[in-house]
N, C-alpha and C positions, 0 to 999 in steps of 0.2 A: 367174722365171728368164729371161724374154725381154728384160729391159732391162739395159743395161750398168751396172755398179756406179757409174762416174763420173756417168752420167746421173742415177741415183737420188740420188747425193750432191748434185748441183746442185739438183735439185728440193727435196730435203730442206732444203738451206741456204736456199733462197728462202722456204720455208714457215716455217722457224725465224725468219728475219728479219721475216716478215710477222706473226708471232704474239708479237712483243715486247710486254710489258705494263708494264715499268718504263721510264719515259721519262727523258730527260737531266736534267730538273729534280728528279728524286727521288734523294736520297742513297742509296748502296748500304747495305743492312743490314750491321752490323758485329758480329762475335762475338769474344770474348776467350777465348783458350785458355791454360791454365797448363802450360807444358812440364815444370815440376817434378813434376807428377802422374805423368809417365811416365818419370822420370829413370832412366838405366841400362838402358832398354829393358824393364824389368820393370814391367808394369802390375799394381799390387796389387789393384785391383778394377775390374770393367768400367766402373763409373760414371765412373772417372777417365780413361778412354780418350778420345782426341780425338773419336772417333766419337760417344760418348755426351755429351761436353761440348757438341759442336756440335748434336746432335739436340735437346738440352734448350733451347738458346738459339734455334734456328731454328724450334722448335715453335710459337712465338708470332708468327712472321713470316708474313704472307699469302704463299702460293706465287706469286702474281702478281708480287711484288717480286723473285723469283728468275729470272723469265723475261726474260733480257736478249738483245741481239742477239749474233750469232756473234762470238767474240773475233777481232779483227784489229788489225794495226798494232803499234807499239812499246809502247803502254800500253793494253792491251785492257780492256774492261769485263767484270768477273766477277760472278757471282751475288751474292757477298757478300765483304766484306773481312775480313781476319783480323788481330787484334792479339795478339801473344804477350806475356804478362805479363813485365815486366822486360827486354824485348828491344827494341832500336831497329832496325826494318827499313825500308829505303828501297823505295818503290814497293809495289804490291800483288801483283805477279806471283809473286815468289819464294815468299812465305809461303803463297799459295793453292796453288801446285804442291806445296810441301812437305806441306801439310795433306792433299791428295788421296793423295799417296804413303804418308804415315803411316797414313791411314785404311785403305788397302788392305792394309797390313801387319797392322793390328789385326784386320781381318775374316778374314784367313787365318792367324790364330793361335788359341791356346786361350783368349785373354782375352775374346773375344766368342763367343757360341754360335749366331750366325745361320747360319754356313756350317759344313759338315761335310766332312772329307776323304773322298773317295769310297773305298769298301772295296777297289776294284781296286788302289788305291795300295799296299796292303800286299803285293801280289804283283808289284810293279813294272810294272803296266799303268796308264797315265794317272797316273803319279807326280806328286803335288803338285797334282792337280786337285780342285776343290771342287764341292759341290752345296748347295742350301738344306737346312738341318736340318729333317727331316720330323717334326714333333711338334705336338700341339695348342698353340696359342699364347695367351699372356695378352694383355691389352690393351696393356701396356707393350711387349711384344715386337712386337705388330702395329705400334705407332708406329715402332719401330726398323726394321722391314722397309719401312715407308712411306718413312722417311728414306733407306734404302738405294736405293730406287727413284728418289727425288729426286736422289740423288748421281749415278746413271747419267745422268739427263737433264741435270744441271748440267755433267757432264764433256763431254757431247755439245755443249752450247752453248759451252763454254769451249775445245773442241777439245784437251783434255788427255787423252791415252789413259790409262785406269786400268790399272795392272799387276795385273789380276785373272785368275786361272786357273780358269775355271769350265767344267764339262763341257758338251758340245754340248746335252745334254738341258735344261739351264737356258735356253739361248738359244732352243731350239725352243719350250719352254713359254711363254717371254716373248713371242715373236712369234705364238703361237697355232697352231703346227704340231703335229700329233699325234706322239707318241713311237712308235718302232718297238720292239715287245715283245722282239725278238731283239737288234738292234744296240745299243739304248740300255741294255738290261739288261747285256749283255756289257761295254759301256764302263764302266758304273758299278760293277758287282758281279760280277766274273767267277766267283767261287767259287759264288755262288748260281746263276748261269747254268749252270755245269757240273753242279751238284747237281740242278737241274730237268731238264737233258738226260738225266742218268742214269735218272731215273724215267720219262721219256718213251720212252727207247730199250730198256726191259726187254722181253724176248721171252717169258719164262715165269716161273712162280712160284718156281722154284729160284733164279733170278737175283735176284728180289725179296728172298727170304730172305737171300741172300748180301749184298745191298746193305744191308739192315736190320742185319745183323750187323756190317758194316763201320762203319755210322753209330753203332751201339751202342758200338763200341770207342772212338768219339770223343765219347761221352756225349751224343749227340743223341737217343737212343731209350730206350724202357723195355721191360719184358717184356710179352708179349702176355697179356691176361687169360684167354684160352682155354687156351693152352699156356704155363705159367709159365716154361719154360726157353727159349721161342722169342722172340728180340728183335723188337720192332716199333716203328714210328714212330707218333706221334700227330699230329693235325691242328693242330700249333703250329709256329711258326718264329720265329727272332729277327728283330726289326725292325732297321732301319739304325742305330738308336740303342742297340741291344743288349737291349731288353726282349723277353721271350717273348710272342708274340702268338697268340691263338687264330684259326685261319683260317676257322672257322665257329662258330656257337653250340655250346657245350659241346665245342669242339675237343679239349680236354685228354683227354676220355674216349673219343674216336673213334680206333681204330687204323687205320693205313693198310694196306689189303689189295690183293689182285689186282684187285678190282672197282672200287675207288675211287682207285687210284694216279694216274690221269690227272687226276682232280678235284683231288687233292692238289697235283700239279705246277702245274696251272693257277692254283690258289689262291695259291701262293707267288709265281708270276709276277705275278699281278694286285696282290698286296700291294706288291711292289717298284715296279710301275708307278705305283700310287697315291702311294707315298712319293717317287718322282722328280718327280711332277707337283706335289706339295705345294700343293693348291688354296688353302688358307687363306693360306699365306705368299706365294704368287705373286700372289694377288688384292691383297694389301697392297703388294707391290713394283710391280705394274702401276699401282695407284692413285697411288703416289708419282711414278712415271715420267710418268704422264698429267697430273700437276699442273705439269710443267715443259715437256714437248713433246707435241704432239698424237699420241695413240696411233694415229690412222689412218695415220701415216707407216709404222708397222711392217708394214702389209699389203703393202708393195712389197718389203720386205727379206727375204732368206733369213736363217736363223739365223746363218750364218757372216758375212754382211754386217753384221748387227746387232753381232756381236762385234767385227768390224774397226772399225766406226764408234765403238764405245764403248771398246775396249781396244787398238786399234792392233795392230801385229805384235809378238809377243814377242821378236823379234830386230831388230837394228839393221842396216839396209841402207846400207853406207858410200857406195856409188855415188849413192844417193838423197840422202844428206846432202851429198855433194860438189857435186851439181848445184844444191843450194839453199844455197850458202855465198857470202857477200859479202866482198870484201876492201876494206879502207878505207885511205884516205890513202896512196896510192903503193905499196901492197902488190900483188903479182900472184901468180897461181897458179903461175907459173914460178920464183918466188924460191926459192933453195935451201932456206931454213929452212922454207918452206911445204911444199915437197916432202918434207922430212924429217918434218914434222908428219903428213902423210897416210901416209907409209910406216910411221911409228910406230903409227898407228891401225890400219893393215892387219895388224900383228902381234898386235893385241889379241884375246883370246878374246871371245865374245859377252858373257860376264859382265863383263869389263873394259870393253867398249864401253858397256854399260848404266850402269856406274859413271861413265864419262866423261860420258855424257848427263846423268846425275843431278848430277854436279859442275858441268857447264856451264849447265844450265837447270832443275835441281830437278825433273826427272821422268825415269822410267826408259825410257819408250817414246816413239817419234816417230809422229805420225799416219800413216795408211796412204796418204792422197792429199794432194796439196798444192794448194789452190785458187789459190795465187799464180801457178801456171803460166799462168792465163788473162791475167794482167797487168792486170786491171781494178783501179780504185782501191779497190773494196770487197772485193777478195779478197786484200789484203796479209795475210800470215799472221803469227801470233804466233810467238815463239821455240819450238822451235829452228829455225824457218824464217823468214827466212833466217838461218843461223848467221853471225855476224859475226866476222871475224878482224881485229884492229886492231894497229897498232904499239904499243910500250910508251909509257907516258904521259910523254913528254919527258925520260926519264932519260938521262943521258950514258952513253957507253961502248957496247960492241958489244951 
């Protein structure tokens, strides 16, 4: 927290350029994607998704081939090239950006099960934010998490922000910062947080009985074995994926009483914390990320800075875009139609601005900082910096 973000990015960029492993005499790996597999936006099976098509083909490419220098200039070098079956695309930039955008859409949909909508979403807190799905993983899923980590690294080298909406707990775990059992639980699952708080704040046995009765009416409790008509909770709780989990050995048979209510609340809290950290999945993601960028870089970044470097800002800053726009062949910022253009953009909602950026350069977000402000030859930035506005191509008329 003592170093300015810009300084960290400068150091990071130097390290990324010093750890390039694919030299100019090596051709970029190429993958072929079939857009017809996801026609109409409905992916019939997850194997057909761009994510899985790419993971299968890049699985046999050594990760050193994906470690390229930072993208810069008009025709940047990317980790791999993409060919779409049956489509003719000029240049490599547009199809690469489109691929990253499509993959983020797939990751945050029901077609892939790597990410899970955070439970707080259901009650309008952190709406649309995701976490890693916490469950034991198969070897195939481990490979997909590894590829997900590689994509984070590839996007950092390409300087194309990924439109991913992940909870802060994901970024904390990624950079190795401990989770806060209060704050992070509340962010991810406010209903469980409130449930645990109720048990922690009970002051006498009557309140406990009333709480168990309330829970019983929501079908979370069973009757007490000692007093058949008295409702009680057992040492079980639903996991984030919906299965009933025993909080301790033989938890199904242990009723929650006055003596052990605090143990019960603490057990639920630690279950959720374990699920948010998802050590198995996160190890695979970090391994994938570490095959593209040196993981030591993460020690200087805060979780928020890591998110900004990987995903940019979820909103478009028009002033920033204006400052990085070039006018070509006799056009000037003061031309009437240019002024009309900017005032039209100023009327756009954030959603429409994202669509404009997507239309103009095939990505929804713009990077958080712009290295081209240094003016050095090696810091010329890839689109959308600088955005170019040119006159029409020789057409007659106004």
